[in-house]
Each structure stands twice: as structure tokens, then as C-alpha cells.
C-alpha positions in Angstrom: 96.1 124.4 98.7 95.6 121.0 100.2 94.6 118.5 97.3 91.8 117.1 99.3 90.1 120.4 99.4 90.0 120.6 95.5 88.6 117.0 95.4 85.9 117.6 97.8 84.9 120.8 96.0 84.9 119.0 92.6 83.0 116.0 93.9 80.3 118.2 95.5 79.9 119.9 92.0 79.7 116.5 90.4 76.9 115.5 92.8 75.1 118.7 92.1 75.4 118.0 88.3 73.9 114.6 88.9 70.8 116.3 90.5 69.5 117.8 87.3 69.2 117.3 83.6 68.5 120.9 82.8 71.1 121.7 80.0 71.4 125.3 81.2 72.3 124.4 84.7 74.6 121.7 83.5 76.3 124.2 81.2 76.7 126.6 84.2 78.3 123.8 86.2 80.8 123.1 83.3 81.5 126.9 83.1 82.1 127.2 86.8 84.5 124.3 86.9 86.3 125.6 83.8 86.5 129.1 85.4 88.0 128.0 88.5 90.6 125.7 86.7 91.6 128.7 84.5 92.2 131.0 87.5 93.7 128.5 89.9 95.6 125.9 88.1 99.3 125.8 88.1 101.7 125.2 85.2 102.4 121.7 86.5 101.9 118.8 84.0 98.7 117.5 85.6 97.1 120.9 85.1 97.0 120.3 81.4 94.6 117.4 81.6 91.4 119.5 81.8 91.2 120.0 77.9 91.4 116.2 77.6 88.5 115.7 79.8 86.6 118.3 77.8 87.2 116.1 74.6 86.0 113.0 76.6 82.9 115.0 77.6 82.1 115.8 73.9 82.5 112.2 73.0 80.1 111.2 75.8 77.3 113.5 74.6 77.7 112.5 70.9 77.8 108.9 71.8 74.5 109.2 74.0 72.7 110.9 71.1 74.0 108.2 68.6 72.9 105.5 71.0 69.4 106.9 71.1 69.2 106.8 67.4 70.7 103.3 67.2 68.4 101.8 69.9 65.3 103.9 70.2 62.1 103.5 68.4 59.2 105.8 68.1 57.7 106.9 71.6 54.7 108.9 70.2 56.8 112.2 69.9 57.6 114.3 67.0 59.4 112.1 64.5 62.3 113.7 62.8 63.4 111.0 60.3 63.0 107.2 59.9 65.9 104.8 59.3 65.5 101.2 58.0 64.7 98.9 60.9 67.2 96.0 61.5 65.5 92.8 62.5 66.7 91.0 65.7 66.3 87.4 66.8 63.6 86.4 69.3 66.1 86.4 72.2 66.4 90.3 71.8 62.6 90.8 71.7 61.6 94.3 72.7 64.8 95.9 71.3 64.6 97.8 68.0 67.7 98.8 66.0 67.2 102.1 64.1 63.7 102.8 63.0 61.9 106.2 63.7 63.7 108.8 65.7 61.9 111.5 67.5 63.1 114.9 68.7 62.2 113.9 72.3 64.6 111.0 72.1 67.4 113.0 70.8 66.8 115.6 73.5 66.7 112.9 76.2 70.0 111.5 75.0 71.5 115.0 74.8 70.5 115.8 78.4 71.7 112.4 79.7 75.1 112.8 78.0 75.6 116.4 79.1 74.9 115.4 82.7 77.5 112.6 82.5 79.9 115.0 80.7 79.5 117.6 83.4 80.4 115.0 86.0 83.5 113.9 84.1 84.6 117.6 83.8 84.2 118.1 87.5 86.6 115.1 88.0 88.9 116.6 85.4 88.9 119.9 87.3 90.0 118.1 90.5 92.8 116.5 88.4 93.9 119.8 87.0 93.9 121.6 90.4 95.2 118.9 92.8 98.6 117.4 92.9 97.9 113.7 92.9 101.2 112.8 94.5 100.5 115.1 97.5 97.0 113.6 97.8 98.6 110.2 98.5 100.1 111.5 101.7 96.6 112.1 103.1 95.4 108.6 102.3 94.8 106.5 105.6 97.2 103.7 106.2 94.5 101.1 105.7 94.1 102.2 102.1 97.8 103.1 101.2 98.3 100.4 98.5 94.8 101.1 97.1 95.5 104.9 97.3 98.8 104.4 95.4 97.1 102.5 92.8 94.4 105.2 92.4 97.0 107.9 92.4 98.9 106.3 89.7 95.7 105.8 87.6 94.7 109.4 88.1 98.1 110.7 86.9 98.0 108.7 83.7 95.9 111.2 81.8 98.0 114.3 82.8 101.2 112.4 81.9 100.0 111.3 78.6 99.0 115.0 77.8 102.5 116.2 78.8 104.1 113.4 76.7 102.0 114.2 73.6 102.9 117.9 73.9 106.6 117.2 74.4 106.7 114.8 71.3 104.9 117.4 69.2 107.1 120.2 70.3 110.1 118.1 69.4 108.7 117.2 66.0 108.1 120.8 65.2 111.8 121.6 66.1 112.8 118.9 63.7 110.5 120.2 61.0 108.2 117.1 61.1 104.9 117.9 59.3 103.7 114.5 58.3 100.0 113.8 58.4 97.6 110.9 58.5 98.9 107.5 59.7 102.5 108.6 59.7 101.7 111.4 62.0 99.9 109.1 64.4 102.7 106.6 64.3 105.3 109.4 65.0 103.3 110.5 68.1 102.2 107.1 69.4 105.5 105.3 69.5 107.5 108.0 71.3 104.5 108.5 73.8 104.4 104.7 74.5 108.2 104.7 75.0 108.0 107.7 77.4 105.2 105.9 79.4 107.3 102.8 79.8 110.2 105.0 81.0 107.9 106.7 83.6 106.6 103.4 84.8 110.2 102.1 85.3 111.2 105.2 87.2 108.1 105.1 89.4 108.8 101.3 90.2 112.4 102.1 91.1 111.4 105.1 93.3 108.9 103.0 95.1 111.3 100.2 95.7 114.0 102.5 97.0 111.5 104.1 99.4 110.6 100.7 100.9 107.0 100.6 99.5 105.0 97.6 100.9 106.8 97.4 104.2 104.3 96.5 106.9 104.3 96.3 110.7 103.9 93.0 112.4 100.3 92.2 113.1 98.5 89.0 113.9 96.5 87.2 111.2 93.3 87.7 113.2 93.9 91.4 113.2 94.5 91.5 109.5 91.2 89.7 108.9 89.4 92.0 111.3 90.9 95.1 109.5 89.8 93.7 106.1 86.2 92.9 107.3 85.8 96.3 109.0 86.9 98.2 105.8 84.9 96.1 103.5 81.7 96.1 105.5 82.2 99.8 106.3 82.5 100.8 102.6 79.4 98.7 101.8 77.5 100.5 104.5 78.7 103.9 103.2 77.6 102.9 99.6 74.2 101.8 100.7 73.8 104.9 102.9 74.7 107.3 100.1 72.1 105.5 97.9 69.5 105.9 100.7 70.2 109.6 101.1 70.1 110.2 97.4 66.9 108.1 96.9 65.1 110.0 99.6 62.2 107.3 99.9 63.8 105.1 102.6 64.4 105.8 106.3 66.8 103.3 107.7 68.9 103.0 104.5 69.8 106.7 104.6 71.6 108.6 107.3 71.6 105.7 109.8 73.3 103.3 107.4 75.8 106.0 106.3 76.7 106.8 109.9 77.2 103.1 110.8 79.3 102.5 107.8 81.6 105.5 108.5 82.1 104.3 112.0 83.0 100.7 111.0 85.1 102.0 108.0 86.9 104.4 110.4 87.7 101.7 112.9 89.2 99.7 110.1 91.3 102.6 109.0 92.6 103.2 112.5 93.6 99.6 112.9 95.0 99.3 109.4 97.1 102.4 109.9 99.3 100.4 112.3 100.6 98.0 109.6 102.0 100.7 107.4 104.9 102.6 108.8 105.6 105.7 106.8 106.4 109.3 107.4 105.1 112.4 105.6 107.7 114.9 104.6 106.2 118.5 105.0 102.6 117.3 105.5 100.0 119.5 103.9 98.2 121.8 106.4 94.4 122.4 106.4 93.9 126.1 106.8 91.1 128.6 106.3 91.3 128.7 102.4 90.8 124.9 102.3 87.7 125.2 104.6 86.3 128.0 102.4 86.8 126.0 99.2 85.1 122.9 100.7 82.2 125.0 102.0 81.6 126.5 98.7 81.4 123.1 97.0 79.3 121.5 99.6 77.1 124.6 100.0 76.4 124.7 96.3 75.4 121.0 96.3 73.3 121.4 99.4 71.4 124.5 98.1 70.7 122.6 94.8 69.3 119.7 96.6 67.2 122.1 98.8 65.9 124.0 95.8 63.3 121.2 95.0 62.8 119.5 91.7 61.1 122.5 90.0 62.9 123.3 86.8 65.6 120.7 87.2 64.2 118.0 84.8 62.9 119.7 81.7 60.6 117.5 79.6 59.2 117.8 76.0 60.4 120.2 73.4 59.9 123.3 75.6 62.7 125.6 76.3 64.1 124.7 79.8 63.5 127.2 82.6 66.3 128.7 84.6 65.3 128.8 88.4 66.9 131.5 90.5 67.9 129.4 93.5 69.6 126.7 91.5 71.6 129.1 89.5 72.7 131.0 92.7 73.7 127.7 94.3 75.9 126.7 91.2 77.4 130.2 91.2 78.6 129.6 94.8 80.9 126.9 93.4 82.8 129.6 91.4 83.9 131.5 94.6 87.2 129.4 95.0 88.5 131.4 92.0 88.9 134.3 94.4 89.0 132.5 97.8 91.8 130.1 97.1 95.3 131.4 97.1 96.9 132.2 93.8 99.1 129.4 92.5 102.9 130.0 92.3 104.4 129.3 88.9 107.7 127.4 88.4 109.2 130.6 86.9 108.4 132.5 90.2 109.9 129.7 92.3 113.1 129.9 90.2 113.4 133.5 90.7 
């Protein structure tokens, strides 16, 4: 599978998750992402990072609920408990620490945290399914350095997970069963040393491959490339905001189209200053198209379903609309449409 297909599918699911605060639909989005990851991930190191993102999502939900308790205040709902109020100076007027906490506030924090956790898990699914190093080959030349930095940043979490598992496995083989601070120290120091070794190996590999070599371009052309890319990305950001907002006309699709045209021109011009070749470039075939259509179709159907049932309020049990449920379930089709990954053991055979 082309790694770009998995990223488009995951980002489309993340956009769909940002559309609603219904905990049932958000739980379905998380279940769909986990189902596809469980059936189509490989045994590569980056495929082990989905569990780490699940832990991060749980921390996000808990922190949002605790934040509502810390900075809340009674809003006329059903008060569950009351904590002592901490007075603040006059500069922080309007902010109340602790005090009464209502059930509506806790549910609101839980809904917001669950939505953010679903978005994070969608990104984690893309990290677990897509090879970040192969994704770098598809980055335009104008964003090659930025793409390299992003690729290295995205591979940090999978590499940390792999390092922790390798250190824990070595400790078990050496009968190391210490707990508490000794256990953390025994894990942290080897993982840090392994991260430093990986950084040095990456720097040596980049230097040996001539990273940073550029073609000869005039200074005016370099300025034009930078301006086109910057203005184009700003236009794309404003256009996406206008499309999601739905209340503006010229800030929506026209600004998005103009930003894409300007940014694309900068990418074409900037590709001339980076001379690199791709060994065995990834092909875009029918399975990649089907995976992208599943993600984009799920997102589009959820937006076309309307706001009914997407934003529960009060203490009533959230409803489960049929069309949004079907749209989210479309995102699970890549578990069958994508080709089965080949394990390292099968490659060795």
C-alpha cells in the first residue's frame, strides 16, 4: 500500500470525528480505526505505536474532565459536588477555580476530550499503517527538508515503543524484576542511549546520501518559491476554515482553490532545486484509490447527514442516527479492500 493512501484515509476519519461530539459515534470512529489497524498493520516497528496513542487518548479525556472540575463553576445544571473555591486576583476576574461542579460540565469535558482523543487515534492509525520513510519519497521537492523533519518527528513514537520493548525483553532475559524508581531508571537510560544511537545513524545516513544538495537557482527564483508556498498554504488554511465554517462564501472553495493553485506553482518551481531520485517509487493502484474513497466517502456522508444527533446536550442518552453510523462504517472497508500485509517471516521464507 502507498503510505499516502493510509494518511488520506486516517485524516478523513479525523475530520469526520471533528464533526460530532456524540460519544457513540466517536467510539465507533475509534473502533473502526482500531479494527483496520488490527487487520492491516505489519510487524514493523512503527506498527506498534497505536497502543501508545491509545494511552495518550485516555490521558486527554481524563485531563479534559479534570480541567472542567478545576475551572468550571456552576452553570445552572445538576450540581454533583462542591469543592472549596480558590480566590484569584482581580486580573483574573471571571475565572473561578474549583467550586460547584455539575453533571453537564463533566459530560461536556468528556465529550470534548473524546473527540480530541478520536482525532489523535486516527493519526496513530496512520502512523501504525504507513511507513514514514516511504512517505518521504512522495513529498514534493519544495517541501523536502520540511518533509524530512516531519518524517523524523512522526517516527519518534514508534521508535520509542520499539526501544522500550527491546529493553524490557533484555531485562526479562537477565532476570531484572526491579520496581519503582529503579525500574524507571533501568528503562529510561537504555532507551535514551538507543535514541542517541539512532539519531547518529540517521545523521550519518543523510550525510552519505548527499542530503541538502540543491540545484543552482537565482535568488529571485528562491524568493518567488518561498512566497508562493507560504501564500498558497495560508490560502489553503483560510479556505479550509471557510469550508468547515459554512457561513462564508468567498472564504470557502474559491480561497481553497486559489491557495492550491499558488502552492502547487511553488511546489513545481521548488522541485527544481532538489535533485534526488527515488528507488522503486511507490505506485498508486486500485487498492489505494479504494482506501482513499472509503475515508473521503465516510467524511462526506457524515457532513451531508446534517447536525441532527451529532451534538448531544443535557443529560439525555445520545441518539444514534442511521446515516452517520453507516458513513463511519464505510471507513472500516479498507480492512478487506486493502491487500494483506506481508510479514517479515514470510519475506524470509
